[in-house]
SEMARLUM-542319 format. One record per residue: x, y, z of N, C-alpha, C in turn. Coordinates in steps of 0.05 Angstrom, whole numbers, plus 5000, padded with zeros to 4 digits. Layout:
XYZXYZXYZ/...
//
This chain:
428818096632427017906613424417836622/424417776648422017756664419217906657/419818126660418018356656417218386630/418718276608418218346582416818066573/417317866588415817556578412617586586/412517676607409717636620407417756600/407818006592405918066574405417946547/407417806537407017636513405617406521/406317296542404817026551401717076553/401117306568398517416572396817396544/398417576527397017606503396717356484/398317156488398216886480395516736489/395316756515393216606532390516706526/390417016525387917116528388117356513/388117376486388317616467386117806470/383517736481381717876483381818106503/383618066519384018286541386718436538/387918366514390718516510390118826516/387718936504387119246506388119296541/386719166555386919246586390219266591/391619076586394419096593395919276573/395219376557396719526539396319826554/394819846575394320106589396120096613/397319866619399619856640402219916633/404220036646406720096636408319846642/410519826628412219556635413719566662/413919786672415519806699413519746723/410819706716408519616734407319346733/408219206717407518936713408318746736/407818786759408718646782407018416790/404618386776402818156779403217936760/405517966747405917766725408517596733/408417366728411117206735411116956711/413616846715414116626693414316366715/413416136702413115886715415615716702/416615556724418715326710417515166693/418915036678418014876651416614656665/417114546685416014276695412914376706/412114596712409314646716408214836695/408914836672407815016653405214926639/404814646648402314546633400014566654/400314696680398514616701396314916700/393514866699392015086705391815166735/391515446737391415546763389015456784/390215416808388215276824387815456849/385315566860384815786879385515596907/386915706925387215666950385415876966/384916056962383116246972381016426952/378916406957377016536942376016796955/374917036944373517176957370717116967/369817216991367417137005365517417010/363017377014361617587017361917737043/361818017040362418197060360518387064/360618517084358718747096360318957103/359519227090360719477098359219587122/360819637146359419707171360220037172/358220187170358320507173360520547145/363020677154364620767129367120577128/366920387143369620207141369420017116/371820047098371919907075372619607082/371719417059372219127067374619047045/375818837053378218747042377418487029/378118447000377618176988380518056983/380217776987383017646978382317396959/384517386943384617156923387817076925/387816816926390716646929390316396907/391916406889392016176869394916056866/395215796854397715666850397215476827/399015416812401015626799399815836784/400316086787399016296771400916486760/400716596735402416806727401417076733/398917116732397417346736394717326751/394217526768391717506783390317796783/387717806774387018096775383918056783/382718246795379918246800378118426783/375518316779373718446765371218476782/370118726783368018806801365518906782/363618776787360918876766361718896741/363218726728364018686704365918836693/366919026710369719206704372319106716/374419146702376919066715377919246732/378719176756379819386777383019426767/383219676770385819776762388219696779/390519586765392419486771393519616803/393519886804394520066827392719976850/390619856847388619786870389419506883/391219336867391719096877394019086897/394318926914396618876932397418626930/399718536919400518276913402718196932/402217886933404417776949405217516938/407817416937409017186924410217036949/409316736947410516556962411116336949/412116106961412315846948411515626964/409815486956408615226974410615036979/411115047006413214837010413114567008/409914477005409714206999410214106970/409314316952409514276924411814406911/412714616923414814756909413614966887/411014946887409715116867409615416873/409715606858409415906866406815976874/405916116893403516186901403616506900/401016586889400716896887398116966901/398317186914396117236933395517566924/393217656919392317896910390117976931/390018276942388018366956387118616945/384818706949383818966938381819036960/381519316965379119456984377419536973/374719496981371919616969371019846986/370420026982369620297001366320286997/365020437015362420487018361120626991/363220836985362320966962362020826932/363820626932363720496905361020296905/360420196932357920026929355220226925/355520456939353020636933352620756904/355020736890354420836864352520656849/352420426852350520236838347920146854/347920286880345520186895343220226884/341320026889338620046876338419896842/340719916831341019816802341519526804/343419456821344219146821345919106847/346318836852348318796877350918846865/352618936887355418976880356918686886/358618626863360218336866362618366858/364618236863367018166851368217906850/369917826828371217556829373917616817/375517436824378217476813378817246788/380517336772381017136747384417136751/385216826748388016736750388716646725/391116716716392716596688394816456699/394816226676398016076677398416026647/400215926638401015906610399015706595/397915516612396115316603393115466598/391915646615389215726612388915946635/386016016638385116176660383115986676/383016126704380816016724379016296733/376516256740375316476752374316376780/374616566800373816486827370116506831/369516456851366716516856366216796863/364216846859363217156859363017226889/363917456899363217556927361817796927/359517796939357418036941358418216965/358118426959358718686983356318826985/355518817010352918967018353419157039/351619407041352219577063350519487085/351619487110349919327131348619567144/345919527155344219707171342619557189/341319667206339019577222337119817230/334819797218333120057224332420037254/331020267265330720327291328020187301/326120197282323120167290322319857286/321619687305320519457303318219427286/317919257268315519227252312919127270/313518967292311218907311312618887338/311618997358312718987384311018807403/312218707419310318557442308418757458/306418617462304218777478303718667505/303118817523302818717550300318577554/300418367570298218197578297418147604/294718077612294118007639293217727632/294117487646293217227638293017047667/291416867666290816737684292916517686/293116397713294916197719294815967701/297215867694297015637674296115687644/295615927639294315987612296916027594/296415947567298815997547299016297543/301416397540302116667531303516677504/302716847487304116887462304917197463/307417267460308317527455309517517428/308417717415309517727386311717947380/314017857364315818067359316517997324/316718257314317618247285319818447288/322418407283324418557287324918787266/326218967271327019137247328019067224/327519197204329119107177331919137180/333018947167336518987170337818807152/340218847146342318707131344818727145/345918477153344418217150342118207170/340218027166337717997180338617957211/336818097226337518117253336817897268/338517807290337917547307336617677330/334717547339332817617362332917427388/333417587411333117427435331117577452/330417457474328017597493329417607517/328717817534329417857558326817867578/327317827601325317837624326717977646/325818267650326818397670329718447667/330618477640333318507630335418277630/333718037638335617797638334917637616/337017517600336317387575334817117582/332817057568330916797569332716627553/333316377568334616117554332715897550/331415847531329515617524330915347536/333315347529334615107535334615047566/334815237577334915177611332115207624/330115347611327915357621325315247600/325015027600323314897577320515047577/319815187598317215317598317215547575/319215597567319315837547319715687519/319215787499319115687470319715917453/322015957435321916177413321516077386/319216167372318316047349320516137326/320016017300322016087283321616367272/319216477278318316747271318716997291/320516847313321217037335319517097355/317216967357315217017377316016867403/315316957424316216827449313316687460/313716447466311116277480311616197506/310316267522310616167550308315947558/308915717558307415447552305015497575/306115507598303915527626304815777641/303015977641304216207658304216157688/306516217697306816167726306816447746/306516467768306416707781309316807777/311716657778314216737772314916897747/313216847728313116947700312317197701/310717287718310317627717312817797715/312717997696315118147693314818307668/316918457661317118637639319118467618/317618407591318818267575319918477549/321718457538323318567516324518397499/323818487471324918347450327318497439/329718347432332218507429332918377401/333718567381334318517355337318597351/339118447340341618537335342818427310/344718537299346718477277349318627280/351018547258353818677261353818987263/351519137255351319447256350519517283/348019427295347019517320345519317333/344319407355343019277372340519427382/337819317380335319467383334119337400/332419517419330719397441327719467437/326019297436323119397434322219537460/319719627456318419757485317919497501/317919517526317719267547314219237546/313818987548311118897552310718767576/309118857592308418817623306418537621/307618287629305518047632305018027661/302718047666301518027697300217747698/301117577716300117287720298017327744/295317297741293617317761292617027771/291417057794290316767803287416857810/285516687800282816727808282816547830/280816617850279916437872278416237866/278915977880277315767878276315667904/274315567905273115437929274115207936/274315207967275014947976272614707978/273014477983271114257985269214348011/266514288006264614338022265514208048/264914328069264914208095262914028102/262713858122260813678133258613788140/256213648137253813818144253713798175/252814068186252514098212250613928224/250213868249247413698262245113928259/242913748262240613908256240014098278/239014308274239114518291235814508301/235314728321232814758334230514858309/231914988288229915028268229414848247/230414628250230314388234231514428205/233914528211235814588186238814518190/240014438173243014418176244614548155/247114578163249214788146251814638137/252714788118255614698112256614918097/259214948096260515178086263215118071/264215298056266815298045268015538041/270815578036272215798035273615868008/274116098000275916227980278716177984/279915937989282715917993284015707980/283315597953284515417939284015427913/285715637899287315807914286316067922/287516177939286216457948287116637923/285416827917285717027892288117167900/289817197879291917377876292717547857/294517737858295317897838292918027817/291118127828288918217815286918057806/286817747818285317567807282317587819/280517497807277717527817277017347843/275317457859274017297878272517047869/272216877886270216637883267816737877/266516597861264016627852261916387861/259516437871257616237883257516297910/255916087922255416107951257416007969/257916127996260115998010258315858035/255915888038254415778058251815658044/251415428054248815298043247315168063/244615168065242915048080241014808070/240114658085238014458079236514378102/233914328093231914238114232713948123/232213908150232513658161230113458152/230413218156227912998150226912998184/224312968183222912978205224212788232/225412588223226812368242229112548254/230512698237233012848248232613098270/229413218266229313478280229213388312/230213548325229713538355226813548365/226313318382223813278390223513438416/221113668419221313798443218513778457/216413688447213613618457212913318451/211313238466210412928468207812898482/206612708476204012618486201612808482/199912888501197513018494198313308485/200213398496201113678491201513688458/202813468451203713428420201113468404/199113298412196813288398195213538396/195013658417194013988418195214148399/197814148397199314308380198814228354/198713998347197713928317195113988310/193313968326190314028319190414338316/191714528333191514768327192614898304/195214748299196614838268194814768248/193214528247191614478224189814668222/188514788244186314938244186915218230/189215278241190815588226191015548200/192015298190192615258162190115278142/188015148156185315148142184315428134/184415568160183415858153184816048138/187815978135189916138120188716048089/188715838087187915698060185715868049/183215838061180915978057181216258046/182516418062183116678064184616738035/186516548028188416598005186516557981/184916347982183116307959181616587953/180416687972178716907971180017097959/182617177966183917407956185017367931/186017127921186817057896184117077874/182117027881179717047865178817347861/179117477884178617757879180817887861/183317827865185317987854185317897819/184817677816184617587783182717747775/179917787787177917907772178718237769/180218337790181018627786182918637761/184818437764187218397742186118387716/183918227713183018207684181818477675/180318637695179318907683181519097684/184119047698186219237692187019207661/187718937655188918877628187218977606/184218977611182619107592182719387590/182919517613183319827617185719907601/187819717608190619827595190519777564/189119607555188619567523187119737514/184819747525182719917510182420237516/183920297539183820607546186920707542/189220577558191620727561192520737528/192620507515193520517491192120697469/189220697468187520867452187821177456/188121207483188221497490191021637483/193121427481195621537471195021647446/193521467430193121577402195421517383/195321597359197721557338198821807335/201221867340202822097337205222037321/205322137294207822067281210522137293/212121917295214421937314216921997294/216922147272219222207257220322427267/222622427281223722667298225222847277/224723087274226523257259228423427276/230923337270233423507288233123777285/233323947304233524247305236024327295/238124187294240824237279242423987275/243823987253245423747251246423607276/245923347280246823177304245423227330/243523397329242223467355239223367350/238723217366235523117365233723267382/231423337373229523457388227823277404/227023357428225623177449222923057436/222122807446219522687436217122847447/215022827431212922967446211722837470/210722997486209922907513207322747509/206522557521203722417526202822537553/200022547552198922657575197922457595/198022207587196321997605198621947625/197221817645198821687668197821387671/200121237668199320927673200420807695/198320697709198720617743198520287737/200620147743200319857740200619707771/198519577778198819427801200519167802/202519137811204618877812203118647818/203718387803202718147810204318057835/202618057860204017937883203417667888/201817517870201417227877202817047861/204417157839205916987824208616937835/209716697831212316617840214416787826/216616907840218417087830220216917814/221217047791222716897769225116787781/225916537777228416427789230616517776/232916527790235516657782237816447784/239916487767242316317773244416437787/246316307792248616437805248016467838/249016737844248516787872245616897879/243616897865241317017867239816827882/238616907906236516677921233516757915/232316527920229216517916228016717939/225516797929224516987952224016887977/223716587982223416488004225816478022/228016528009230616558030230016798049/230816788073230617018093232217188093/234617128076237217348077237417398048/238817638043239317718017237317687995/234917748000232317677982232717857958/232217737938231717887906229517817898/227618017896225117927883224218157864/223618057840222818247817220418397823/218918327843216318457846216518657875/217818537888217918657921220918627928/223218697917225818657925227018947923/230018897928231619137929232019257908/231219127882231519287853229119437850/226619357865224319567856222919597882/223119837895222019917915219119997912/216919867925214119937920213420197930/211720347918210620587926209120537950/208020737969206920657988204020497989/202320587967200320457963200720177947/203020077941203719797930203619817898/203320027890203220047858205920207849/206320177824208620267807207820447786/208620667787207620887771209921017745/208720987721210321097701209721347689/210521597695209521817682210521897656/208421907638209121997607211121807594/211321587607212821377596215721407600/216721617615219321667621219821637653/222421497658223121447681225221627686/225121757708227421987720228021957742/228521717755229821687780232421757781/233821747805236521847807237921597800/239421627775241321397765243421337786/244721547804246821417824245021257844/242421327854241321127871240820897858/239820857834239620587824242420437823/244220567812247020387814247720307840/247220487856248320397885246120177896/243820147889241819927898242619657882/243419717856244019477837246319347851/248519497858251419427868251119247893/248919287909248919117931248618837925/247118787902247218457894249818347890/250618117900252918027897253518017868/252017907850252717847823253518177810/252518387815252718607804255018777817/256218647836258518827848260918867826/261318687809263318787787263018947763/260319047766258919277743260219537749/261119697728262219957734260120137745/260920337761259420517773259520767758/258920757731258820967709256121037703/255221227721252621327719252021437691/254121597680253921717656253721567634/253921277635254121087613252220857620/250220907638248020757645245220847647/243720717637240720737635239020577648/236820617658235020387670232220427670/230420247670227620337673226220087681/223820157688221919957700219719877678/219419617671217819537650216219297654/213919277640211719087645211419017611/209018827609208318697582208618887561/207619147564207919367543210419417529/212519317547215319387532216719637535/218819727521219619997525222719947512/224120217521226620187505228320377522/231020237525233220407538235320497519/236320707525238320847508240520977522/243020937515245121097528246021297505/245621557511246321767493248521797484/248821847454251121937436253621657439/252021427437253521177440252920987417/250321007407249220837388248720577403/248220597429247420347444244720347452/242720187447240120177455239219907460/237019887473235819617482232719647479/231619507457229019477451227419257465/225519327486224019127493221319097477/220618907463218218937448216018857469/213718967458211218847474211018557477/210118507497209718187504212218027507/214618177506216918057510217318007548/216018157563215918107590213217977593/213317767606210717597613208617827630/205817757622204217927634204017857661/203518057679203918007709206418047722/208518097704211518147715211618447709/213718537729214818807725217518777731/219518837711222318817712223519067715/225419137732226919337728230019277718/230319357694232519297669234019537670/236919467665239019677665240519637637/241319807627243619797603245919957607/248419807604251119997609253119907591/254920097584257120037568259720017583/260719787582263619697597266119867587/267719937600270420047592271919817592/273919837573275619577563277319527583/278019737600280119717620278919577645/276419567640274919447670274619157668/275219007644274818737644277018627625/277518407628279118237613277818037589/277918167562277217997539279317877526/279317637528281917497517281417497483/284017587474283917587441286417457436/286117297415288417127403288517187375/291217137364292217107337290817407325/289517387302288617617288286117717296/285217637319282217727331282718007339/280718167335280718427347277818547358/277418707377274618757384273518967368/271218897359269919067337267519227351/266819187376264619327384264819397414/263319617426263719637454262719397471/263719327495262419127513260119207528/257719107522255219217532254119027549/253019137573251818947594248619047592/246918867594244018917599243318667620/241318757639240518587659238318667672/237518527694239218287706239018067694/241317907692241617647672239217417689/238017267676236917027684233717127682/233017357677229917397676228717247653/226217197658224717027640223317247620/223717177592222917347572221117147555/219117257542217317147524217917117496/219417327490220317437464223217537465/224917507444227617647443227317927446/229318067464229718347457231818437437/232018647431234118747408235918927417/238618857417240619037428242219117407/242519397407243719537378246119687393/248219597376251019697382252719747359/254219967359256020037335257719807332/259619767308261319587298263019777283/265819697285267919837269269119657242/267519417239268819257215268119397189/268719287168268119387140265319227130/264519097148262018947149262018767123/263818667115264218417092264718187107/262918007106263417767122265017557104/266117657081267917467067270717547074/270817727092273617807102273917737129/271617667144272017667174270317387184/271317277203269817117219268917287247/266517347247265617547267263717347289/264617387317263817207333262517357355/260017307367259017427389259917277414/260917417431261917307457259917397479/259517237500258017297526259217227546/259417357567260617347594258917137611/260116947620258116707636258616847665/257116707685256616787712259316757729/261316597716263916567730265916807718/264916967696266917147687268317057664/268016847655269516737633267516827607/269116877581267716917559267516667538/265016667530264216427514263216497486/263916377467263016417438259916317437/258116477429255116387428253916387404/255716517380254616527355256616637338/256616487313259016577293257116687268/257816967263256217067242256116957216/253816907204253416787179252416527182/252916367206252116077209250616097234/248616277238246516287258244916017256/244015947278241915747282239515827293/237215797280234715947290233815837312/234915577321234315447346235415557373/237715737365239515837386237916097402/238616167422237516427433238316677422/240716667406241716887395241816937367/241317137355241117177326242017467321/243517507297245017737296244317847263/243818107262243818247236246118457237/248218407220250518637214249818827192/249419057199248919247182251819407180/251619627161254019787154255719867173/254319937196255620097219254519967247/252619827248250819747270250419447269/250619337293249719057299247319037311/245318897305242718837319242818557330/242618557355242518277366239618197377/238817997367236017867380236517657403/236517747424236817547447234817497470/234417237470232817137490233617117520/235817217524237217247551238717527552/239017627577240217867581243117787592/245117947590247617917598249618127590/252318007587254518187575255618107551/255718267529256218217503258018367490/259918237469261518377449261918247425/262718377404263118267381266118267377/267418057370270317987367270117887336/272318037322272617917292275617837292/275617627275278217457263278417497235/280517637224280917677197281517417181/280117387159280817157145283217167124/283317417118285617487099286317747103/288517877089289818137095287618357080/285818307067283418457059282018557077/281518427102280018497123280718797130/278818947138279619267147277419327169/278619467188277019617211276819917203/274520037213274120317205275420477229/277520677225278520837243277521117238/276621227260275721527259278221677267/279121877250281422067253279922337266/280722417289279522627300281922827306/281723107299284223297306282923447330/284423517348284423697370286423857374/286024157384288324297393287124437417/289124607429288624757454286425007446/284525017464282825247453284125517463/285625507481287225767490290125727486/291725907474294725877471296026107477/297426157494298926397506301926347501/302626147494305526107492306226057461/309226047455309826017428309325707413/309025527433308625267429305525247423/304625087404301724977394301624717389/300124557401299624247400297424207382/297723977362295523877350295323527358/292723457366292923207375291323047351/292522807345291222647324289722407338/287322397341286722107353285721897331/286721667333286121457318284621237331/281721237329280221107348278620897330/277520697341275320567331272820727321/271920647300269620817288267320727302/267220787326264320717338263920977361/260721007361260121287375260921287404/261121067417261721107446264621177454/266621077435269421177440269921457434/268321527413267921857401267321997427/265021887440264022037462266122067485/267121857492269421857510271822037506/272322067480274522207470273822547476/271322557468269822847466270022947494/268822767514268722877543271522897552/273722727546276422787556277823037548/277123107521278323307511276723577520/274423567534272623787544273923827568/274923637583276323667610278823787603/280523747585283023837579282624127569/280024227561280424507546280824487519/280724257504281224257476278824317460/279624317433277524417413277524227388/275724177380275824007353276224187327/278924137310279224347291278624267260/277424037257276423947232274723777235/273223667210271223477214272723157216/271723017230273122717232272622607206/275222437200275322287172275521987182/274521817164274621537168276421407148/278221207165280721097149280220777148/280620607126280020347125283320207133/283220117155285820017166286019697161/287419637144287519327136289119167154/288718967153290018727174292818617151/294718847148296818787130299518797146/299118797172301918837190302919097185/302019277173303719517165302619737185/304719917193304320097211302920357199/301420497219300520767213302121007216/302221197193304221397195303221637195/303821847206302522117205304722367202/303822527188305722737179304722987173/306023207179304823497171306523637152/305423747138306823897108305824187107/307124337090306224617076305524797098/306924807118306825037138308325247130/307425527134308925737123311225767142/313825717128315725687147316925967157/316026187148316926457156315726517182/313226337188312026427216312026157236/311825907223311725667240313725477230/314525287253315825047247315324817266/315824577252315124367270317624257283/317224167311319024097330319423787324/318023647305318623387300321123337289/323123177296325623127287325622977262/323522747260323622557235321622687216/321322607193319522647175316822547183/316322357198313522297205313522157231/311122097244310821977269309321697261/310021497276308921237266307721077292/305320927288303920797307303920497298/305020357316305320047305302719897301/303019717285300519587272298919507297/300319357313298919187335297419347355/298319637360297319787378294519887370/294119917344291419927333289719697332/290619477316289119277312287819137337/289019087357288218967379286119137391/286319367393284019527402284019577429/286119507445286419537470287019857483/287919997464288320287476286020497461/284220567478282220707471282620977460/284521107473285521437471288021427447/288621297432291321267419291321487402/293421617404293921887389296521957385/297322147369299822247363299322577365/301822697380301622987381303823107365/302923307346305123497334305323747353/308023787356308224047371309324237352/308024457346309124717329310324887345/311425057334312625327346312225557327/310925777337310525997323312726217327/313826347309316326477315315426777328/313326787331312227067344309827027354/308927157382306427137394303927257379/305027387358303327537340302127397317/303227197313302426987290300026827300/297926847287295626727294294526537271/295026577248293626427227295726227224/294425977218295825737213294325537191/296325497174295425357147297425127148/296524897144297824657137296524407126/297824197118296923927112297823747131/295623587139296423387160295423107144/297322897144296822667129296822447147/294922237146294821997156294721787139/296721557141296121307118297421117131/296420917121297420617130299820537109/301720467116303820377097303220197075/303420237051302220107030299120067030/297620247042294820237049293720497040/291220527052289520767046290621017065/289721247057290721507072288521697070/288821877092287122147091288522377097/287522607086289222857092287023047102/288123237120286523457130288023717121/286323897107287324167104286524367121/288324447139287624657160288124897149/286725067160286625397161285025567175/286225597198284225747215286025937233/284926107252286126277268286026167295/288226077310288425987336287426147360/287026387354286526617373283626657371/282226657352279226747351277426557363/277626307352275726087361277225967385/275826047406276525927436274225797450/272325707431269925537443270525257453/269625177474270124927487269024717467/269624447470268724267452265424237452/264124217475261524127478260024397468/261324627463259624817457258324817430/259524657411258924677384258824337375/260624207384261323957367260423717386/259823737410259323507423256323457420/255123227409252723207401251123087425/249223287437247723197457245023077452/244822837458242022687453240222777473/238022897461236123037483233622817488/233822607474231622407483232122287506/229822217521229722037548231221817544/232921757563234521477566232721237566/230321267582229021047586225721107574/224620997560221821037548220320767558/218320797572216420537577213320587561/212620317554210120327543209820437511/207520527505207020607478209020867471/209721017485211321257480214121157468/214720887473217420797459217220667435/215020687421214720587395213320767374/214120727348213220907327210120777323/209720467325207420387313205920357340/202920457339201620407362200920137367/200320057394200219787401197819647382/195719737383193119637375193419587344/194719787329195819757298197119577294/199319547312201519307309199619037312/198119027327196918767331195218727302/193918867293192218877267194118777245/196418917240198618837219199318567225/200018477251201018177253198618017246/196118007254194117837243193917837218/194218047207193718067174196217917158/198617937167200817807153201717567163/201217517187202717257196201517017185/198717017178197716757158198816747132/200116507124200916467095198916537080/200016687053198016767032199216637008/197016516991198016386968199616536948/198716776944200216986925202917096940/203617006965205917106978205617396988/203317486993202517727001202117747033/204217677045204517627076207117717084/207817617110210017707122212817687105/212517507086215317427071215217667050/213017797038213618007023214718247039/213718277061214218537084217418497088/218618247089221318217096222618307072/221618247046223118277020223218587017/220918697019221019007016222419147035/222919057057224619207078227619087077/228318957057231118847049232018647073/229918497083231218317103230818037096/230917927068230017697057232217507071/234717567078236917437091235817247113/234217377126233317307153230717097151/229717007126227316907129227216637145/229116507148228716237164228316357193/230116547201229516627232226916727234/225716907217222917007222221116767223/221416607204219816367202219616167227/221816187241221816037265220216147290/219116397288217816547308214916467307/213416467330210616467327209016687311/210316877313209317157298211517257282/212117197255214317307246214017617237/211617697230210917967228211918107252/211218027274212018167296214818217301/216518017296219118047299220218227277/219218207249220218417232219318707242/217618757254216819017264218419097290/219018907302221218967324223619067313/224418927292227119017278226719287263/224419347254223819607238223919807263/222919767288222919967305225620047318/227419777316230419807327231819997306/231319977283232620097264232020387258/229320427263228120707255226920887277/228420847305227821027325227521337323/229821397310230421717309229221757279/229921597258229821707231227221547219/225421407229223321267220221221427207/220421367185217821497171215821297169/213721337186211521137189210021097164/210321317147208421317123210121157104/212721137108214120957086213320657090/212920557114211920347124209120307112/207420467110204620497102204620457075/206720587061207120537030207620217021/209420097041210319837035207719657043/205719697061203619567065201619567044/201219837031199719867008200819696985/203719676982204819556957204019216956/203919146986203418866988200618796982/198919026984195918986976194018926999/195119027022193419007047191919237054/189519297057188119477065188819617092/189719447108190319517138192519747131/194019777113195620027110194220277115/191820287111190420547117190620627144/190720437161190620527189192720637199/194620677182197320897193196321187186/194021247168193421517166191021627179/190421477202188421537220189321767237/187621967238188422207256188322197287/189522347301189522307328186422317338/184922437329182222487336180622197334/180822107308179721827301180821587320/183221607323184221417345182821427372/
//
């Protein structure tokens, strides 16, 4: 009678689902029960409800539902009733209330969940009935658990100073449930509770509040959930100690030479773990007062000595006056000769250089004049900061006119042949490195240029790097001769601290020697790899001080004309006006995720292949010429060859990785040995710019040595961002030329040009233009209109702050158009302004 009563009760309570129970045979209604009359008016009450579960691999999960008092319990999953055969039912009696208890369980498999994967989340709930009514349990969600292999952001190795704060970033792989993160140092788990110097942020980054020597080690980010445990690549943190000077010792007693000394040592602390040596003097001298000097003569002998000294001093003074007067008269004649003879005999030669073939520049015309300049030996040597000593110091002398940086010729003059300086670069770097300040400069002769310059100015260029230094006329004071160098630093040679979203946008360039006196700013040109949109960036100019620390000296867009630095940011080049020489770099901080760096994608392969395996290397580098030159030189040494034109990709600050894949190979002849569908470079490996030769290698295998034709599609893209593709179709056996035979662009121009040959505009013509346009004109036909026509109106305030605005504008024009400038275009601009002086551009060589 029990089995026949339950269906009728169910139909009375809930007629809407009677169809469901009509599908069940009477012999199977085991989930139905009758209640004693005393409890017939009670609603079901859940003692256990189903809870959220995760399916790990292929193991099913069990959902449980327990209710009292209940006549029936069934599960409903995603809106559909679960068949009674899938229910496991258990009945008991609650000893406290004597109420019957019914418990039902079901199993959910991975296949059931995957059927609706992507459409909705899989959920189940149970429904319990009694004679009074029904109750529904809470919903339980069943999800498939996983943990991906690749970290979205991995920690990067760093070199940090003692007591400096360190931030190691970690974004764990995507997973369900979300992965928990812990940090390890040298495989030992870091516990911030036991070591408060460590702090783990809510977004899983590790902060070392003050770096200690003991904090040097390999740091690993570990992510884990119920499915798996993943480890990031280890990041090496090196804590170094820069040397500090001890306190000065007490002054020594006054010696026989009427001087006293004191010293200090580099021991507080001593440099360690790759730290820098101390900067500055470790020995200092001071002249004693006359009372402190030892007395060695007295009486009549003392008087005779003084009389003799006075007589000698008078003679030397008269002789010096005569020499100075004679020298100045000769110097005035020399300056006139230089202005009237050297410049005019140079004449005007159009400097628009036509390349003999794409990317290869033809050499500039040779001038026939010889310019010999007598150095000014009467003027005081320029004073320097740091460890450079004055010319009166008897040791370590550093003189701009007669010192180790400028060896005089036997006759005491310095000669510039044809405006080009062709001394041995290795000998120059060797001499430069003997000075204490320059010992840290790299001995990279291939990436260093230098020259000797006077008031006529000149230009230094590092070939194939986009780096040059323009020294305008009158930038060096008259009577001075400076030997100036220009070099590009390798990033691994120095520590440039970057934080947060900062990234290096340019090469690190040094020009010097630092501390020289300049009458006007020089212009340093160097490539950058930003998208050149200042709305997306906060671009800062950093300069390295004498102690080796980096300082912010300029924020792009907020330049002050009173400061010694000013920048113009062009599409691919930065022009830096600087009144001081030193080491500079551009650092950008993205303001939002729209900021992008330009990446140059370059493909290389082996020039010779005698095996079945064939490698294609894809370099993802900053889009600057100096990095491209390095990679080309490295591939030339490896015997590689460029197999397609480089492509440029905008890589955004979106924290998304870069992916590379290869497709559409003829499978009958070739196959890829890549196991996954693509290779991936983590975002931060690219964004921080610390790895100059970042690349991926695709290893292909041909099925026969006779197969030489290769066609395929190679794709490079940023996840949820821009992409580029290379369509390759070439013969791997025919073209075996080395890299530099066709693709390495060799700049044939001289690395150093001094005097008139370094400029497009002749010196006297330049002076006439300046005198014509510097004076304000009521109708605006002056230097302001010249700036507008040359699209330089953004810098009006900067130009106006200079004594000769026109001269600064022409300096910038010279820096921009050294290779490609057409002086006739400048003449056209002058004609548009309405100045008759524009006709001077058309004067022939003979008329000059």
